LUMVODO-745400 format. One record per residue (C-alpha): y, x, z; residue number from 1. Coordinates in pm, whole numbers, padded with zeros to 5 digits. Example, Ala and Ser with C-alpha at 12.3 -4.5 7.8 and 13.67 -1.06 7.14 Angstrom:
py/px/pz/i
-00450/01230/00780/1 $
-00106/01367/00714/2 $
//
This chain:
py/px/pz/i
10948/08038/14151/1 $
10991/08230/13823/2 $
11312/08227/13627/3 $
11220/08127/13270/4 $
11560/08190/13104/5 $
11532/08567/13086/6 $
11175/08556/12959/7 $
11272/08316/12681/8 $
11571/08527/12575/9 $
11353/08837/12553/10 $
11106/08659/12328/11 $
11352/08505/12082/12 $
11629/08768/12069/13 $
11449/08999/11826/14 $
11426/08744/11543/15 $
11799/08668/11530/16 $
11949/09015/11570/17 $
11869/09166/11234/18 $
12030/09205/10895/19 $
11856/09110/10569/20 $
11640/09382/10420/21 $
11710/09532/10079/22 $
11413/09340/09940/23 $
11556/09012/10069/24 $
11898/09094/09923/25 $
11736/09179/09588/26 $
11549/08848/09591/27 $
11872/08660/09660/28 $
12048/08848/09380/29 $
11758/08770/09146/30 $
11787/08397/09225/31 $
12169/08385/09220/32 $
12199/08206/08879/33 $
11981/07923/09012/34 $
12182/07907/09334/35 $
12510/07887/09142/36 $
12376/07614/08914/37 $
12252/07412/09211/38 $
12590/07444/09382/39 $
12760/07321/09065/40 $
12526/07020/09055/41 $
12593/06948/09420/42 $
12970/06964/09359/43 $
12938/06720/09070/44 $
12737/06481/09285/45 $
12977/06508/09578/46 $
13266/06403/09353/47 $
13100/06066/09301/48 $
13029/05986/09667/49 $
13353/05806/09746/50 $
13405/05626/09416/51 $
13199/05484/09132/52 $
13093/05740/08874/53 $
13272/05712/08541/54 $
13151/05848/08207/55 $
13306/06191/08266/56 $
13131/06218/08604/57 $
12800/06119/08446/58 $
12842/06386/08178/59 $
12934/06645/08439/60 $
12620/06564/08642/61 $
12396/06570/08333/62 $
12542/06906/08227/63 $
12491/07047/08577/64 $
12130/06924/08584/65 $
12065/07092/08249/66 $
12213/07416/08386/67 $
11985/07399/08690/68 $
11679/07345/08472/69 $
11780/07627/08237/70 $
11847/07864/08526/71 $
11510/07783/08682/72 $
11337/07832/08346/73 $
11508/08168/08298/74 $
11415/08277/08650/75 $
11051/08187/08595/76 $
11046/08365/08259/77 $
11206/08679/08406/78 $
10959/08678/08693/79 $
10665/08623/08459/80 $
10785/08902/08227/81 $
10825/09139/08520/82 $
10476/09067/08649/83 $
10318/09073/08302/84 $
10511/09382/08192/85 $
10409/09580/08500/86 $
10038/09528/08442/87 $
10036/09580/08063/88 $
//
């Protein structure tokens, strides 16, 4: 009878024991404004989970949604400019 536990550990250990590469860290840094805006939206939505949303909560959520959309737009524009600028 073969022992499967050691074979499984040898197969899966390599994928979990590594740090992010510099390219992955750069990608995260590049997307950080979008991540921050999405966290702000999530915080605004969490505030309304245990009680009815009032007008201030609704404004806070709308403002956070606009920030997410603006951050995504800026990210896409920066990415498009980088790709377009490199080839021109």
